[in-house]
C-alpha positions in Angstrom: -33.3 -10.9 -29.8 -30.5 -9.2 -31.7 -26.8 -9.5 -30.9 -26.8 -5.9 -29.7 -29.7 -6.8 -27.3 -27.6 -9.5 -25.8 -24.9 -6.9 -24.9 -27.5 -4.4 -23.7 -28.6 -7.1 -21.3 -25.0 -7.8 -20.3 -24.5 -4.1 -19.5 -27.7 -4.0 -17.4 -26.7 -7.1 -15.5 -23.1 -6.0 -15.1 -24.3 -2.6 -13.6 -26.5 -4.5 -11.2 -23.5 -6.7 -10.2 -25.6 -9.7 -11.2 -22.9 -12.4 -11.4 -25.3 -15.2 -12.3 -27.2 -13.1 -14.8 -23.9 -12.1 -16.5 -22.7 -15.6 -16.6 -25.8 -17.0 -18.2 -25.3 -14.8 -21.2 -22.1 -16.8 -22.1 -22.1 -20.1 -23.9 -20.7 -23.0 -21.9 -17.5 -23.0 -24.0 -17.1 -19.2 -24.0 -13.8 -17.4 -23.6 -13.1 -14.0 -22.1 -9.8 -12.3 -22.9 -8.5 -9.3 -20.9 -5.4 -7.9 -22.6 -3.1 -8.3 -19.6 -4.0 -11.8 -18.2 -4.5 -15.3 -19.4 -7.9 -16.0 -21.0 -10.8 -17.2 -18.9 -12.3 -20.3 -20.4 -15.9 -21.6 -19.9 -19.0 -20.1 -18.3 -18.2 -21.3 -14.8 -14.7 -19.7 -14.8 -16.2 -16.5 -16.3 -18.7 -16.5 -13.4 -15.8 -16.8 -10.9 -14.0 -13.9 -12.6 -17.0 -11.6 -12.3 -17.3 -12.6 -8.6 -13.7 -11.5 -8.1 -14.0 -8.3 -10.0 -17.2 -7.2 -8.4 -15.7 -7.8 -4.9 -12.5 -5.9 -5.8 -13.9 -2.7 -7.4 -17.1 -0.7 -7.8 -17.2 -1.2 -11.6 -20.0 0.4 -13.7 -20.3 0.4 -17.5 -21.5 3.6 -19.1 -22.1 3.0 -22.8 -20.4 5.4 -25.1 -21.1 3.5 -28.4 -22.6 0.1 -29.1 -22.8 -1.3 -32.5 -23.1 -4.5 -34.5 -20.3 -5.6 -36.8 -20.1 -8.3 -39.4 -20.0 -12.0 -38.4 -21.9 -11.8 -35.2 -19.6 -9.3 -33.5 -20.7 -6.5 -31.3 -18.4 -3.6 -30.2 -19.0 -1.8 -27.0 -17.0 1.4 -26.3 -17.4 2.3 -22.6 -16.4 4.5 -19.7 -16.8 3.8 -16.0 -17.8 6.2 -13.2 -14.1 6.9 -12.3 -13.2 7.9 -15.9 -11.6 4.6 -17.2 -12.2 4.1 -20.9 -12.3 0.8 -22.7 -13.5 -1.3 -25.6 -15.1 -4.8 -25.5 -15.5 -6.9 -28.6 -18.0 -9.7 -28.4 -18.7 -12.6 -30.7 -22.4 -13.7 -30.4 -23.5 -17.2 -31.5 -27.1 -18.4 -31.1 -27.9 -15.6 -28.6 -24.9 -16.3 -26.3 -21.5 -14.6 -26.0 -19.0 -17.1 -27.4 -16.0 -14.8 -27.0 -15.2 -11.4 -25.4 -12.1 -9.3 -25.7 -11.6 -6.4 -23.3 -9.1 -3.6 -23.9 -8.4 -1.0 -21.3 -5.4 0.3 -19.3 -4.7 -2.0 -16.4 -2.6 0.5 -14.4 -5.3 3.2 -14.7 -7.9 0.7 -13.6 -5.8 -0.2 -10.5 -5.0 3.4 -9.7 -8.5 4.7 -10.2 -9.9 2.0 -7.9 -7.2 2.3 -5.2 -6.0 -1.3 -5.9 -2.5 -2.5 -5.4 -0.1 -2.0 -8.3 1.9 -4.9 -9.7 5.4 -5.2 -8.3 7.1 -6.9 -11.2 
């Protein structure tokens, strides 16, 4: 399986809201960084993050571009069904996601999903 295949599986599982399936694609010591919050560290914590996200909003990943970069990295440019745009950068090691960085506009995410806006 190629590194791009790992992320294709991630997209499929994400779109099926398969928390366990998403989590098993990460290494035990994985990290997930979203630009506006503290990093989520470890597979179990990442699983919990997906549980929270999936219960909060009807997220769906529409792939705009998906390509492999040097050093085991894969870049996913995406859009969701409500028009939010973002980029995820993955580091794949031995067929598992070792790190993931997500970049998107948090305020747009909250507004488009009718979620409360931060007060501070």
